[in-house]
N, C-alpha and C positions, 0 to 999 in steps of 0.2 A: 503493499500500500503505499502511497506516496505521502510525503510529509504536505502538511497544509499550515503555512505560518500566516495566523492572524494579525501580526504585527505590521507586515509588509502590506497586505490589504488595507488594513486601518490607516495607515500613513499615507499610502495612496488616495484614500477618502479625505482625509484631513487637509493633504495638499491641493486636491482639487477645490474643496470647500473653502480654504482658506485665500486662495488665489483667484479662481474662476468666478465663483458667486458674486464678489464685489464687482468684478469688471462687466458680467452680465447686465447686475444691476443698472450701472452707470449706463451702458448701453441702451437698455428699457427706457430709464428716464431722460435720455436723450442729452447726458452730459458728457463734457471731455473725458475720453476714456483714459488716457494716459497723464500721468503726474510723476515728476522725476523723481518726488520722495517716496512714491511707492514702490521703486524697484528694489531697494534695501529690504521693505516689508516683504515681499514677494519672493525674494532669494533666501530670506531666513527661514521658513519652514523648509526649503529645499534642502537647504544644508543640514539643518538640523534633522529632520526626518529621513534622510537618505541615509542608508547605512555604511556605501561604500562609495569610493570616489566614482565607480563605473556608473551607480544608479545616479549619482551627482549629476555626472556629464550626462546621461541621457535625460534626467530631468529639465536642466538647462536647454538642451535641444527642443525637448518638447514644449517647452515654456515660450522659447523664442518662435517656433512654429505657430503656437496658438495665439501669441501677443500679435503676431503680423497678421494674421487671420480675424483676429478680432479689430485690429486696427483697419482693416479694409471693410468690416462691417460697419464699423461704426463711422467712417468717413462717408459710407454710402448713406447711413440713417442720419447724421447731421446734414448732409448734402440736402437731402430731400426734406428734411425738417425746414431747413432756412429758405428753400426754395417755396415751400406751401406759404411760409410766413411772410416772404417779400412778395408774394402775388396777391396778399388781402391787402 
């Protein structure tokens, strides 16, 4: 039978909740997604909750890809929000 490590799964869930949910909330509220002061607070759980350097690097790559994707979504949402606001 394979070993099932609950701490890795729970840490993954914590990282997702800590990093992604506030970003998704800002997109939904149509606020600016990125703040330069958020980066250390985003990297803190990744550094603390990943057990090895390989996982840390993997999470940094995943974080970068997700942030680029969220940035594209937020630009699209804020542009459409400003277009509808300027039409009025």
